[in-house]
Structures are given as C-alpha cells and as structure tokens.
C-alpha positions as CSV (number, residue, x, y, z in Angstrom):
1,M,-7.6,20.3,-16.3
2,N,-10.3,17.7,-15.4
3,S,-8.7,15.1,-17.6
4,L,-5.3,15.7,-16.0
5,I,-6.7,15.1,-12.6
6,S,-8.6,12.0,-13.6
7,K,-5.5,10.6,-15.4
8,N,-3.4,11.1,-12.3
9,L,-6.0,10.3,-9.6
10,H,-4.2,7.2,-8.6
11,R,-1.0,9.2,-8.0
12,I,-2.9,11.9,-6.1
13,L,-4.6,9.3,-3.8
14,F,-1.3,7.6,-3.2
15,L,0.5,10.9,-2.3
16,F,-2.2,11.7,0.2
17,A,-1.9,8.2,1.7
18,V,1.8,8.6,2.2
19,I,1.5,12.0,3.8
20,G,-1.5,11.0,5.8
21,S,0.1,7.9,7.2
22,S,3.1,9.9,8.4
23,V,1.0,12.4,10.4
24,Y,1.6,12.1,14.1
25,I,-1.4,12.7,16.4
26,E,0.0,14.2,19.6
27,T,-3.3,13.7,21.5
28,F,-3.2,9.9,21.0
29,K,0.6,9.6,20.7
30,I,0.3,7.5,17.5
31,S,1.0,7.8,13.9
32,L,-1.9,7.1,11.5
33,G,0.1,4.5,9.6
34,Q,1.0,2.5,12.7
35,Y,-2.3,0.6,12.6
36,V,-3.3,0.4,9.0
37,N,-1.1,0.5,6.0
38,F,-3.2,2.4,3.4
39,Q,-0.3,2.7,1.0
40,L,0.0,-1.0,0.4
41,I,-3.8,-1.3,0.0
42,L,-3.8,1.4,-2.6
43,I,-0.9,0.0,-4.5
44,F,-2.7,-3.4,-4.7
45,L,-6.1,-2.1,-5.5
46,L,-5.1,0.6,-8.0
47,R,-2.9,-1.9,-9.9
48,L,-5.8,-4.3,-10.1
49,I,-8.2,-1.7,-11.3
50,S,-6.1,-0.6,-14.3
51,K,-3.0,-2.0,-15.9
52,N,-1.9,1.6,-16.5
53,N,-1.8,2.5,-12.8
54,F,1.8,2.4,-11.5
55,Q,2.8,0.8,-14.8
56,S,6.1,2.7,-14.7
57,L,7.6,2.3,-11.3
58,W,9.3,5.7,-11.1
59,F,6.4,7.3,-9.1
60,L,6.5,4.4,-6.5
61,M,10.2,4.8,-6.1
62,I,10.0,8.5,-5.5
63,M,7.2,8.0,-3.0
64,S,9.1,5.3,-1.3
65,I,12.0,7.6,-0.7
66,F,9.5,10.2,0.6
67,N,7.9,7.7,2.9
68,D,11.2,6.5,4.3
69,V,12.2,10.0,5.1
70,L,8.9,11.0,6.7
71,N,8.7,7.8,8.8
72,G,12.4,7.4,9.6
73,L,12.7,4.0,8.0
74,L,15.9,2.5,6.5
75,F,16.5,3.8,3.0
76,G,14.8,1.4,0.6
77,T,12.5,-0.3,3.0
78,S,9.4,1.2,1.5
79,A,10.6,0.5,-2.0
80,I,11.0,-3.2,-1.3
81,L,7.5,-3.3,0.3
82,Y,5.9,-1.4,-2.6
83,L,7.6,-3.7,-5.2
84,V,6.5,-6.9,-3.4
85,I,2.9,-5.6,-3.3
86,H,3.0,-4.3,-6.9
87,S,4.4,-7.6,-8.2
88,F,1.6,-9.6,-6.5
89,A,-1.0,-7.2,-7.8
90,S,0.4,-7.4,-11.3
91,F,0.4,-11.1,-11.2
92,Q,-3.2,-11.2,-9.9
93,A,-4.3,-8.7,-12.6
94,S,-2.7,-10.8,-15.3
95,I,-4.5,-14.0,-14.4
96,K,-8.0,-12.7,-13.6
97,L,-10.8,-12.6,-16.0
98,R,-13.2,-10.7,-13.8
99,S,-13.0,-9.1,-10.4
100,I,-13.5,-11.8,-7.7
101,F,-13.2,-10.3,-4.3
102,I,-12.2,-13.4,-2.3
103,S,-9.3,-14.3,-4.6
104,E,-8.1,-10.7,-4.6
105,W,-8.3,-10.5,-0.8
106,I,-6.4,-13.8,-0.4
107,A,-3.7,-12.5,-2.9
108,F,-3.5,-9.3,-1.0
109,S,-3.1,-11.1,2.3
110,L,-0.3,-13.3,0.9
111,S,1.5,-10.3,-0.6
112,L,1.2,-8.4,2.7
113,L,2.6,-11.4,4.6
114,V,5.6,-11.6,2.2
115,A,6.1,-7.8,2.5
116,Y,6.2,-8.0,6.3
117,I,8.6,-11.0,6.2
118,F,10.9,-8.7,4.2
119,L,10.3,-6.0,6.7
120,F,11.2,-8.3,9.6
121,G,14.4,-9.4,7.7
122,L,15.5,-5.8,7.0
123,D,14.9,-4.8,10.6
124,Y,16.7,-7.9,11.9
125,L,19.7,-7.2,9.7
126,A,19.9,-3.6,10.8
127,N,19.6,-4.6,14.4
128,L,16.5,-2.5,14.9
129,K,14.0,-3.3,17.6
130,F,10.4,-3.7,16.5
131,S,7.2,-4.6,18.3
132,F,5.7,-7.9,17.1
133,S,2.4,-7.0,18.6
134,L,2.2,-3.6,16.8
135,I,3.2,-5.2,13.5
136,G,0.7,-8.0,14.1
137,I,-2.1,-5.5,14.8
138,N,-1.1,-3.5,11.7
139,F,-1.1,-6.7,9.6
140,I,-4.6,-7.8,10.9
141,L,-6.2,-4.3,10.6
142,T,-4.7,-3.8,7.1
143,I,-6.3,-7.1,6.0
144,L,-9.6,-6.2,7.6
145,V,-9.7,-2.6,6.1
146,Y,-9.1,-4.0,2.6
147,P,-12.8,-4.9,1.9
148,V,-13.9,-1.4,2.8
149,A,-11.2,0.1,0.6
150,W,-12.1,-2.3,-2.2
151,I,-15.7,-1.0,-2.2
152,I,-14.7,2.7,-1.9
153,I,-11.9,2.6,-4.5
154,G,-13.9,0.4,-6.8
155,K,-16.9,2.8,-6.8
156,L,-14.7,5.8,-7.2
157,F,-12.7,4.5,-10.2
158,Y,-15.3,2.4,-12.0
159,K,-17.8,5.4,-11.8
160,N,-15.2,7.5,-13.6
161,A,-14.0,4.9,-16.0
C-alpha cells in the first residue's frame, strides 16, 4: 500500500491541486486558482524531478478535462496549457546534468509565458472577455511562488527517492 502511494504521489498531488484551485471561497469572492496556478508549477517540477512522472500523458488529459469542467473553461484549454508546460519541462529535463534553480526558473517562466499566449489566443478566438490585470497578477504570482514550491516539492520527493 505504501509503495502504491509513493509510486503515484505525483498524481495524488496533482489531483489535489486541480480540485484545490477550483474551490471558490465565498467570503473573499475568489477562486484559489485565480491568483496562483499550482497545477502548472506541479507539472513542471514533477516532470523535472523524475522522467517517469507524467511520462504517459493520459493522466494529464483526464485531469485537463476535469479542470475544464470545474472551472468552466473551453474544452481543451487546460490540455493545451498542460502540454505546453510538459513539453518545456521535458526539454529542460533532457538537457540538464544537475538541478540548477535559475535555469529551471527561467525555463518555467518562458513556458508559462507561452502557455498564457495560447490562453489569450483561445480566449480571443472564442470571443471571451478576460481581465488582463487578473491574468498578469496570476502570471507574476505563479512565477514568484515557483521557488517556494521548488524547495517544498524537492524536499518531499528527494527525501523519498
């Protein structure tokens, strides 16, 4: 049982991130995922930590459908974002010899920028209105939360590895 949990810990964390980001807090009139996108951070970090994390993309596709339904997004929006982040993380994992935080942070920032450009394009094609300020805040806070997540996820996974 313990080995089953440790083998699927990346999937369990990602499931909680999807559900947690969809929770709406009535008191503050916000959704948790409005300000920081933990899902994209987890995809990037977990893919860097182990080549076996999200190696087969079926789990990410199922979770993207789940995320689209929970957040009322266009069908396939999360899938495109997840694949962009996953592809950048896979490339970064293939070229690194050791974990260098700055290069990973820059790669994550670039992948997030490309993912948000896709998001803008999809929203524009669907004639949806979006708040540039809210997406800008989400972009900046997601980049700023990445170092904290890098430390926490790194300690969690490398301790168990």
